[in-house]
C-alpha positions as CSV (number, residue, x, y, z in Angstrom):
1,X,-32.8,-63.2,12.1
2,X,-36.5,-62.9,13.2
3,X,-37.5,-63.0,16.8
4,X,-38.6,-66.7,16.8
5,X,-35.3,-67.8,15.1
6,X,-33.4,-65.7,17.6
7,X,-34.9,-67.4,20.6
8,X,-34.5,-70.9,19.0
9,X,-30.9,-70.1,18.5
10,X,-30.4,-68.9,22.0
11,X,-32.1,-71.9,23.6
12,X,-30.2,-74.3,21.4
13,X,-26.8,-72.6,22.1
14,X,-27.1,-71.2,25.7
15,X,-23.3,-71.1,26.2
16,X,-22.3,-70.2,22.6
17,X,-22.4,-66.4,23.0
18,X,-20.1,-65.3,25.8
19,X,-20.7,-62.1,27.8
20,X,-18.3,-59.9,29.7
21,X,-18.3,-60.8,33.5
22,X,-21.2,-59.4,35.6
23,X,-22.4,-59.6,39.1
24,X,-26.0,-59.4,40.4
25,X,-27.1,-55.8,41.1
26,X,-24.4,-54.2,38.9
27,X,-25.3,-51.1,36.9
28,X,-24.0,-51.4,33.4
29,X,-24.3,-48.8,30.7
30,X,-24.7,-49.9,27.1
31,X,-23.2,-47.7,24.4
32,X,-24.1,-49.0,21.0
33,X,-22.8,-47.9,17.6
34,X,-20.7,-48.7,14.6
35,X,-17.7,-47.0,16.2
36,X,-16.5,-46.3,12.7
37,X,-14.1,-45.1,14.1
38,X,-14.2,-45.0,17.9
39,X,-12.9,-41.7,19.3
40,X,-12.4,-39.8,22.5
41,X,-16.0,-38.5,22.4
42,X,-17.2,-42.1,23.0
43,X,-14.9,-42.3,26.0
44,X,-16.0,-38.9,27.3
45,X,-19.6,-40.0,27.3
46,X,-18.7,-43.3,29.0
47,X,-16.8,-41.6,31.8
48,X,-19.6,-39.0,32.3
49,X,-22.2,-41.9,32.4
50,X,-20.2,-43.8,35.0
51,X,-20.0,-40.6,37.2
52,X,-23.5,-39.2,36.7
53,X,-25.4,-42.5,36.7
54,X,-23.2,-44.3,39.2
55,X,-22.6,-47.1,36.8
56,X,-20.2,-50.0,37.5
57,X,-19.3,-50.6,33.9
58,X,-19.9,-49.3,30.4
59,X,-20.0,-51.8,27.5
60,X,-19.3,-50.6,24.0
61,X,-21.5,-52.7,21.7
62,X,-19.6,-52.5,18.4
63,X,-22.4,-53.1,15.9
64,X,-22.1,-55.0,12.6
65,X,-23.5,-51.8,11.0
66,X,-26.2,-49.2,11.6
67,X,-29.4,-50.4,9.7
68,X,-30.2,-46.7,9.0
69,X,-26.8,-45.8,7.4
70,X,-24.9,-46.7,4.3
71,X,-22.2,-49.3,4.9
72,X,-20.0,-48.4,1.9
73,X,-17.3,-46.9,4.2
74,X,-17.8,-49.3,7.1
75,X,-14.5,-50.7,8.3
76,X,-14.1,-54.4,9.1
77,X,-15.5,-55.5,12.4
78,X,-12.1,-56.7,13.8
79,X,-10.5,-53.4,12.9
80,X,-13.2,-51.4,14.6
81,X,-13.1,-53.6,17.7
82,X,-9.3,-53.2,18.0
83,X,-9.5,-49.5,17.5
84,X,-12.3,-49.1,20.1
85,X,-10.3,-51.1,22.6
86,X,-7.3,-48.8,22.1
87,X,-9.5,-45.7,22.5
88,X,-11.4,-47.0,25.5
89,X,-8.3,-47.7,27.6
90,X,-10.1,-47.9,30.9
91,X,-10.7,-50.9,33.3
92,X,-14.4,-50.2,33.5
93,X,-15.1,-49.8,29.8
94,X,-15.5,-53.1,28.0
95,X,-15.5,-53.4,24.2
96,X,-17.6,-56.3,22.8
97,X,-18.7,-57.6,19.4
98,X,-21.8,-59.1,21.0
99,X,-24.2,-58.0,18.3
100,X,-22.2,-59.7,15.6
101,X,-22.3,-62.9,17.6
102,X,-26.0,-62.5,17.9
103,X,-26.3,-61.9,14.2
104,X,-28.4,-58.7,14.7
105,X,-27.8,-55.0,14.3
106,X,-31.0,-54.2,16.1
107,X,-30.9,-52.8,19.6
108,X,-34.3,-54.2,20.6
109,X,-33.1,-57.8,19.9
110,X,-29.8,-57.1,21.8
111,X,-31.7,-55.9,24.8
112,X,-34.0,-58.9,24.7
113,X,-31.0,-61.1,24.9
114,X,-29.1,-59.2,27.6
115,X,-32.1,-58.8,29.9
116,X,-33.0,-62.4,29.6
117,X,-29.4,-63.7,30.1
118,X,-28.6,-61.3,32.9
119,X,-31.9,-60.5,34.7
120,X,-30.2,-59.4,37.9
121,X,-28.1,-56.7,36.2
122,X,-29.4,-53.2,35.8
123,X,-28.7,-52.2,32.2
124,X,-29.0,-48.6,31.0
125,X,-29.0,-47.7,27.3
126,X,-26.7,-44.7,26.6
127,X,-27.1,-42.5,23.5
128,X,-26.4,-39.1,22.1
129,X,-29.0,-36.4,21.6
130,X,-28.7,-36.8,17.9
131,X,-29.9,-40.4,18.2
132,X,-32.9,-39.4,20.3
133,X,-33.9,-37.0,17.6
134,X,-34.3,-39.9,15.1
135,X,-35.1,-42.6,17.6
136,X,-38.6,-43.1,16.2
137,X,-37.0,-44.6,13.1
138,X,-35.4,-47.4,15.1
139,X,-37.0,-50.8,15.0
140,X,-39.3,-51.3,18.0
141,X,-38.2,-48.0,19.6
142,X,-41.1,-48.1,22.0
143,X,-40.1,-51.5,23.2
144,X,-36.6,-50.3,23.8
145,X,-37.9,-47.6,26.0
146,X,-39.9,-50.2,27.9
147,X,-37.0,-52.6,28.2
148,X,-34.3,-50.6,30.0
149,X,-33.8,-47.0,31.3
150,X,-32.3,-44.7,28.7
151,X,-29.8,-41.9,29.3
152,X,-29.5,-39.3,26.6
153,X,-26.3,-37.1,26.4
154,X,-26.2,-33.7,24.9
155,X,-24.5,-33.2,21.5
156,X,-23.5,-30.0,19.9
157,X,-26.5,-28.6,18.0
158,X,-28.9,-31.4,18.9
159,X,-30.4,-30.5,22.3
160,X,-33.6,-28.8,21.1
161,X,-34.3,-31.2,18.3
162,X,-33.9,-34.1,20.7
163,X,-36.2,-32.9,23.5
164,X,-38.8,-31.9,20.9
165,X,-38.5,-35.3,19.1
166,X,-41.3,-37.7,18.6
167,X,-39.8,-40.2,21.1
168,X,-39.2,-37.5,23.8
169,X,-42.8,-36.3,23.4
170,X,-44.2,-39.9,23.5
171,X,-42.4,-40.6,26.7
172,X,-42.5,-37.1,28.3
173,X,-44.1,-38.5,31.4
174,X,-41.2,-40.9,31.9
175,X,-38.5,-38.3,31.8
176,X,-36.5,-38.0,35.0
177,X,-35.1,-34.6,36.1
178,X,-31.4,-34.3,35.5
179,X,-30.8,-33.7,39.2
180,X,-32.1,-37.2,39.9
181,X,-30.0,-38.9,37.2
182,X,-28.3,-41.1,39.8
183,X,-31.6,-42.9,40.4
184,X,-32.1,-43.7,36.7
185,X,-30.6,-47.2,36.7
186,X,-32.9,-48.3,39.6
187,X,-36.1,-46.9,38.1
188,X,-38.9,-49.0,36.6
189,X,-39.3,-48.6,32.9
190,X,-40.1,-46.5,31.0
191,X,-37.6,-44.0,32.4
192,X,-35.2,-41.7,30.7
193,X,-33.1,-38.7,31.4
194,X,-31.4,-35.9,29.4
195,X,-27.9,-35.1,30.6
196,X,-26.0,-31.9,30.0
197,X,-22.3,-32.6,29.7
198,X,-19.2,-30.7,28.4
199,X,-19.7,-30.9,24.7
200,X,-17.3,-32.7,22.4
201,X,-17.1,-31.7,18.8
202,X,-15.8,-35.2,17.7
203,X,-17.9,-37.4,15.5
204,X,-17.1,-40.6,13.6
205,X,-18.5,-39.1,10.4
206,X,-16.2,-36.1,10.6
207,X,-13.2,-38.2,11.3
208,X,-14.0,-40.5,8.3
209,X,-14.4,-37.4,6.0
210,X,-11.1,-36.0,7.3
211,X,-9.3,-39.2,6.4
212,X,-10.9,-39.7,3.0
213,X,-8.7,-39.0,0.0
214,X,-9.5,-35.7,-1.7
215,X,-11.5,-36.0,-4.8
216,X,-9.6,-35.0,-7.9
217,X,-10.6,-31.7,-9.5
218,X,-12.1,-31.9,-12.9
219,X,-10.0,-30.1,-15.4
220,X,-11.7,-28.2,-18.1
221,X,-11.1,-29.6,-21.6
222,X,-8.2,-28.1,-23.5
223,X,-9.1,-25.7,-26.1
224,X,-7.5,-26.6,-29.3
């Protein structure tokens, strides 16, 4: 869906896409991803975000699929939503399939919709250091940085690549010291912060590989 079609759809169906409940002035973190599958690492980041950024809620935006990844092993949306809800298991973590309802896998379009529909809510985009390292490959990545504050959470082996990335360099002047992370949600954009947290080794890719059936070994041909 292009941007014009997106807004025509929204204006024509203003009540068609439901959102989780919000209140003016709330601080809501947005954790996007395929959640293929969801795991305790997602929950860990969400709890750290609520504590460090003083967020009221964290929404897990279960994407129809990452545009930069192969979808061959992508589980069905309903299954990923159900599994994410089970893992989240927290009254302030909300799992939503909003992006599928919008018909977009692109963060910039999701943020356009949310900031237009809930202008009095302070949204913060949450992502891992691995995502910041490749953030310049995202569609309209500069517009994302201008749209909402961004919190980046450390991941094993990614800190230095993240802080030296193209996006981090481009927005170096907008980086907030970690000691001031509680102010991030209230800052004018662009604003971002890199947060050191207890590291979790969990990843969706590793979990999928662990569950995948072993490939059969090739037997050498019999010698007759």
